[in-house]
C-alpha angles and dihedrals in degrees: 000000000000115000094241091053091047090053092049090050092049092048093052092044095050093043088058092045093049091046093056092042090054091048089050094051091052139231093293089075089060099046105033119030117188121203090263094049090047091056091044092051092052091048094050090049090050093050092049092049093050094048092046097049100032099062091182089073118090117255090214094054091047092048091048091051091051093048091050091048090049092049092057097065089043091056091043090052090049092051091045090060089057100042127043093192091055090045092052091048095050102034098029130227132269118265122218111232099170126026127176088352093304125116113237099223094182092055090050091053093046091054090041094238121148125216089252091055091050091051090049091053090049092050089054085060090050091253115132101168124058089206089068092062124090098178136002127182129190105221122218088252091060096254119130116228112203132195114191124215113270094253090052097048118105115266113254133200089250091058091061096035092246118162113227132177120256113251126218128193114276118248118227105222101164126043126171091347093307126115116234108214099191097063089044091054091047091064095036098251130135135215089251090058090048093052089049091054091049090052090053089054091046097237136115126230091246091062095051116099094177132006126185134178113218128212090273092059093252123141115232117188139191115202131216088235105066094193093063114094122217121200117238118246112273102192096105095047090047091052091050092048091050092051092050091049091051091050091049091049091053090053090048092050090049090055093044099057130074096198109105096210093048091046091052091048092053093047093046092052091042089056092048091049091049090053090052091048091052090054098047098038094087089051097045092045094045 
């Protein structure tokens, strides 16, 4: 076999081997590398490069070395799940950089971080003043977790006792002009319902690049032709308008009758309806 063909074969083979090894080790290896996993990754890459370029080396021996190296972090990960002390030793522990609004200078020196580097990490979290920070922790992965002081934290609906609707993840039901049946079935919708919604928006399935159904059951679409404008769904606003009209009609009927019992009935139901409108308004306007 020519050398160039041998190299091509080795590259393809080891790409496949490394792919399945990475799948076997799990997604954690991609998102959060510990010191041990970092060293293992470099070593595996080095072994693969040597076996690929140095054709005199046996493919079997190289593959065996990679499998053994990959088995080590798997075993370490398994033991780490059983022992916190071992996990702390292998993966490391978080280091407090800011506590009670005060910078821990000794911890910065121990982790060999300068003040400029700390400020850079804070800026990546959209924090530009150390005085705004209550607590900051350097994670074993090198990320900085930041908790702002209470007065600097964003205002939430809970802080002002505002009722908001719960939000669920949107379901993508159309992609590249093709209907995806599984997401439709997940939310209990059919193709007939989807086509009806598209007709309301005045578009055809072939023109839809992406279609998603939000937590309110509304279809939102993005078209292939960016210059075309699509109206937003109006169901929620129509429901709110109908409820308000009904409440206004009850008030009108109460004013239009002379019978005391009937007047009280209209006003009582008008009040109940107004209370219901107040509760659902944040949802129907969301």
